[in-house]
N, C-alpha and C positions, 0 to 999 in steps of 0.2 A: 292850587297852583301846579300847571304842567309845564314842563321844559323840554327841549330838545336842542340840538344842535346844527345850525344851516351849514350851507356848502363856502361860507365866508368864514367860519369857525366860532360865529357868536352864539352866545347860549341864547334861546327865545324862550321867554317864559310867558305862557298865558294865564292870566290871572282872573277869575271868575268869580263872580257874587250870584251864586245860586239860591235867591232870597229875594221876596218881596221887600225887604227892608235894605235901605242904603246902608253903604259900609264905608271902611275906608283900608288901605293897606299902605304900610310904610316900607317904601323901598330902602332894601339893605344895601345896596351898591350903586355906583355910576349905571345910568342906564338910558336908551334912548325909546322915547314912544314910537313905535313902528309905523303906527296908524296917524300919528299926530305930525311926527318928525321931530318932536321937542326932546331936546335932554332933560332927564330926571336926575336930580341930585340925592346923594344919599340921604335917608332920614325923611325925605319928603313924603307925605301922604297922598296918595292917589284917591280920589273920592269915585266909588262905584255905583251908581243906580241899582235899582232891583234889576237882577237878572241881566246886569251889565258883564262886559269884557274889556281888557287891556290887553296889549301886547306889548311888552319890552324887550330890548336886546341888549346882553351884554358881552364885553369881549374877553 
């Protein structure tokens, strides 16, 4: 995972799966899926396909 802060003060997390094997990532805090626009609750598991990426923003 890589993180940075955008101009609105949100921390943007880029979650990668650098593998041919699907995996999951447990979200540690309230977040928003930047590409999908959906809210993601703490403890939710995000499914990551092979070579997948998810972009999350937190305040």
